[in-house]
N, C-alpha and C positions, 0 to 999 in steps of 0.2 A: 323613073326614080326620081323620088323627088331633088331639085337645086336649089339649094339655101343661098340667099343674097346676103350677103354681108359686106357690112361697111367695117372697113380696116383701117385703123389712124394708128399709127406706131410710135409715130410724135417723135421728139427729139432724146436725146440721150439715149439710155439702155433702151427704151424702146423701141427705138430704131433696130435693133438688136434682137431682145426676143420675143416681139410680137412676128415678125417672121416665122420664127422657129415656131411658135405656137400654131402659125397658118400651113407649116412644112409637115406637124404632126396630125393636124385636120384632114389634109389632102393623101395622109398614107393612110387613110381609113377607105371603107368604101362605099364612100358619101360622094356628094357633089359639091361644090362649092362655087358661087360665082363672087370672089372677092373685088370690093372694089375699093380702092385707096383712097384717100382723102388725107387734106391734111388741115388742121385748127392749129394756134397758138399764137406766140409771139410772133415768129417770122410771117406768120399771115396777117397778124395788128398791121407789123412796120410796113407791110404793102399796102393793105384795103383798107387801116382804120380800126377795122375790127378784129379779135379774135376767130370768132365764129361766122361767118359770112352767109346769109342767107340763101346762097345758092348752095353751099355745102347743107346746110340743113334740109333742103330739099332734097339731094340727093340720100341724105343719109334716109328718110321718111321712104324712101324706096325700098330700103332692103328691110329684113327680117329682125335683125340683131348688129350688135358693132362689138368689133375686138379692138379696144382701144389700151394703148402704149402707154405713154406719159405727156403731160405735157410741165413747161416749167413759167411758173410768173414770177415776172420779175417786183422786186417790191420800188417802190418810188413811180413808177410810169404813170404820167396821169393819162387820166382816158383808159388803163387797161383792166379788165375783168377778167378775171379765171378762165378760161376756156371750159375747163372740166365741168365747173360751178353750172356756165352759160348751156352747155349742152344738157347737164342733168336738167334745169329749168323750164328749157325749150321742148325738151322731151317728155316731160311731164315724169322723169324717174324718179319716184318720192322716196322710196325704199333703198337702203344701201345696204347691200346683205353680204357682211363678212364672215366665214367660217374660220373658227382654231381647232384644228384638230391632231393629235398625237401621232407621230410619224417615227418610224423604227430608225433614229439617228441618236448619238449621246446629245446632240442639245434639245430634245424636245423632252419636256414632262410626259409621264404617263398618264394616261386615262383621260385626255384631254377630248371631249367632242362636244363644240356650243358653237352658236352662230349667233352674234352680233348684231341686231336691226335698228339703222340709224337712219331717223330721219334725215331728209336729204337735199330739201329746197330751202328750210328757214333754219331758226335758233341766232346764235352769233353768227352764221353765214351768211346771214341776210341780204347782205349787201348795203345796207343803210347806214352811213356814217357819214359825220361832219365833225367841222373842226370848228373852235372858238380860238381865240388867242394864244391859249395858256392850255389850251385844254381838247381834246378829242373825244368822240363818242361812237360807239356802235350800238345800234338796236338788236337786241334778243328780241326775236318773234314767235312766239307759238299760238297757233291756230287752232279753235276745235275742230276744221278739216282737215287741216294735216294731220293731227296728232290721233284722228279716228281712225283715217288712212293707215297711218304707220302702226298701231297697234294692232288693227285686225291683220294686217299681213305677217303680224307675231305670232298671234293666237292662231291663226291658219298654219302658218309653217309649225308651232310647236305640237297641233293635232296627227302633223306625219312624223313627228321624233317620240321624246319623251314626254311629251304633255306638261311643260314646266316653262312659265314664263317667268322670269325677274325685269322689274318695272323700276327704272333707274333715273333719278330725281337729284336737285338738292332744293326739294318743296320747302326745307325748315329755313331757309336764308331766299330764294328766289321762288319769294311766296305766290307772287301773283303768274308769274310766267310755269314756273313748274308745276303751281298749283293746280292750274290748268290743264297741264299733260296730266297731272295724277287722276283729276275728274275724270277725263274724259276716258283715259287708261281702266278706272274702277268701272266705268258706265258698259264698257266694250267686252270688259271680262265677264258681262253677267251674263253675255251670251254663250261661252263657253265653259259650262260649269263642270266639265273633266279637264279643264288646266287648272293643274296647280298653278297660283297666284303668289310670289313676292314682291315684296316692294325693298327697296334699298337705296339710300345715298349715294351718289357717285364715290364721294372718299372711298366711304367702307367696301364698295364693289372692286374699285383697285388696289384693295388690299388682298380684298379675299381671291380675285384673281389669283395674286402670285401664291397664296397661301394654300389652296383649295378649291382649283377651276373646277377642281371634275364633280363639284356641285352646282354650276349651271349647266343650263340647257341652252333656253336663246333668252339673249339679254335685250331690250327693245329701249332704246333712249333716243333723245335729241342729238342734232347734227355734231358738236364741237362733244358733247361726253363719249359721244359714239367713235369717233374720230379718236381721241386719244383711248380709248378703252381695247379699240379694236389692234392699234399697233401692242398695244404693251398685251395684248392675246397673242400675238404672232412672235410676241419675242418668246413666249413658252414654250412654243411649239416647232421651235428651231429659224425662226427670223423670218424679215419681210418676203426672202426668197422664196418661200414657200405660201405667201400668205394669198390667195385668190380673193377676188370681191366681184358682187353683180350690185346695177342699176338698176332696176325693175319700175317698170311705170305698168298702166295700164294695157299699153297695146304696144310698147316696145321695150325694149332691155337693151344694156351696153356693161361688159362685161371686162375688166382689167385688172391687171395684179396691182395691189398695194403701194408697191415700193417705190413710183414717184421716177423722175430723169435721172437721179442718182449720176449725175454728172461726173464726178472722179470716176467712176469706171468707167464711162463712156468711151468705148473703140480700144479696148483693149482685151475682148473677144471673151472675157470670163464672168459677164453677168449670168446669172440663174437663171436658165429659163421656166424653170418648175413653176413659180408664180403664175406668169401667163400662160403656161400648159393647162395649169389645174383651171386659170379662168374660164380658159375653151372649155374644158369639162362641165365647170358651172354652164356656160353655154349650151353645150349639146341635153342638159337635160332640159332647158326653157324649150328646144326644139323639139323635145320629145325625144330624141335619140338617147333613153336611158341606158340601153344595153353598151350602148359606145362611151358612153359617159363613165360607167362603172370600169370597162378596160383601157380607159386609160389612165385611170386614178389608180388600177392594180398593177398597172406599168409603172408609174411614178413611184407607187410603193414598192415595188419589185427591184426598180433601178437603187432606190435609197437603201435597201435591205442589203444588196450586193454590198455597196460600199465602194466600188470601185471606181468610178467615173461618176467626179462629183466635183462641183466649181469648188472655188476657195474660201467663200463662204459658209459652207459645210465642211471644211477640212480638207478639200481633194486639190487638184492641180490641174483638171479638164476643164476643157474651152466649152463656151453654151454650145457650140454646134456638135461634139461630141457628147454632152448630156442628150441633147434630144435626139443625136444618133443611138445612144445606148435605150431611150424610151420607145422611140420606133420599132428597135429590134424586140424589146419586151413585148412591144404592144402586139 
């Protein structure tokens, strides 16, 4: 039997609570995992001067995938760079994949089944910033290479789904950077004649997501736009407690809940583990364990349908552990 080597990085806040629950669920399957726990982030930075030490990167590269919880990025700390952005770049995780799907709960709109594919390495998160005495600047970087990678990823994904891609930009204002993003997207689209292609501005897309999200299949866009639109999409289907994501590269992938560290919820035992569990479902798909991935998602849906064991964000009063127990029972 295959043993899957996993890097597990719970992180601070509720990441330290929900990621172990996702691991517990994985270990309840008949699959075998070698989980290697690691630390990155601000606490590591205070000890070593870097949020992601080279030796941690070396250990991560010895694994097949990473299950990640959250990090907290402090504001105004000299020399500190986001740990997750550092990981994404170091591991070449160019595609951030965030599905939004209707679930059987009151807070979820019906007939939503879309995926936002977000470029993960550049854009306004380029990290290129500088200050002058009375102003500050961040460089928005869009390259031909990264845009071709992310748009081709989106079109390949659409071929496995409903064969529609919406390319989202603000090319009417950001004429150079988003102009390049649009130019490259159109060129890539020529290789996918069976895929319906739609072009939309980000502000219009935000409105249409609220009014008629069922019209979307795969949305591909730049880093900041994708970050904002994917949180909006999560709000349509029940909130961040049900929002998983994947960071995928050519030869490695990292899976995480979208919700972040949520320090106000930490230590109370009420954080929703479903986003982390659904992220582990995406990881199972990536590892080729599609049967188990399907079973995990069905188990989550079963618990939501029953509605008896839910955390407070979904209107219940159950604990993090109780929800995981219910999903394992359903599994």
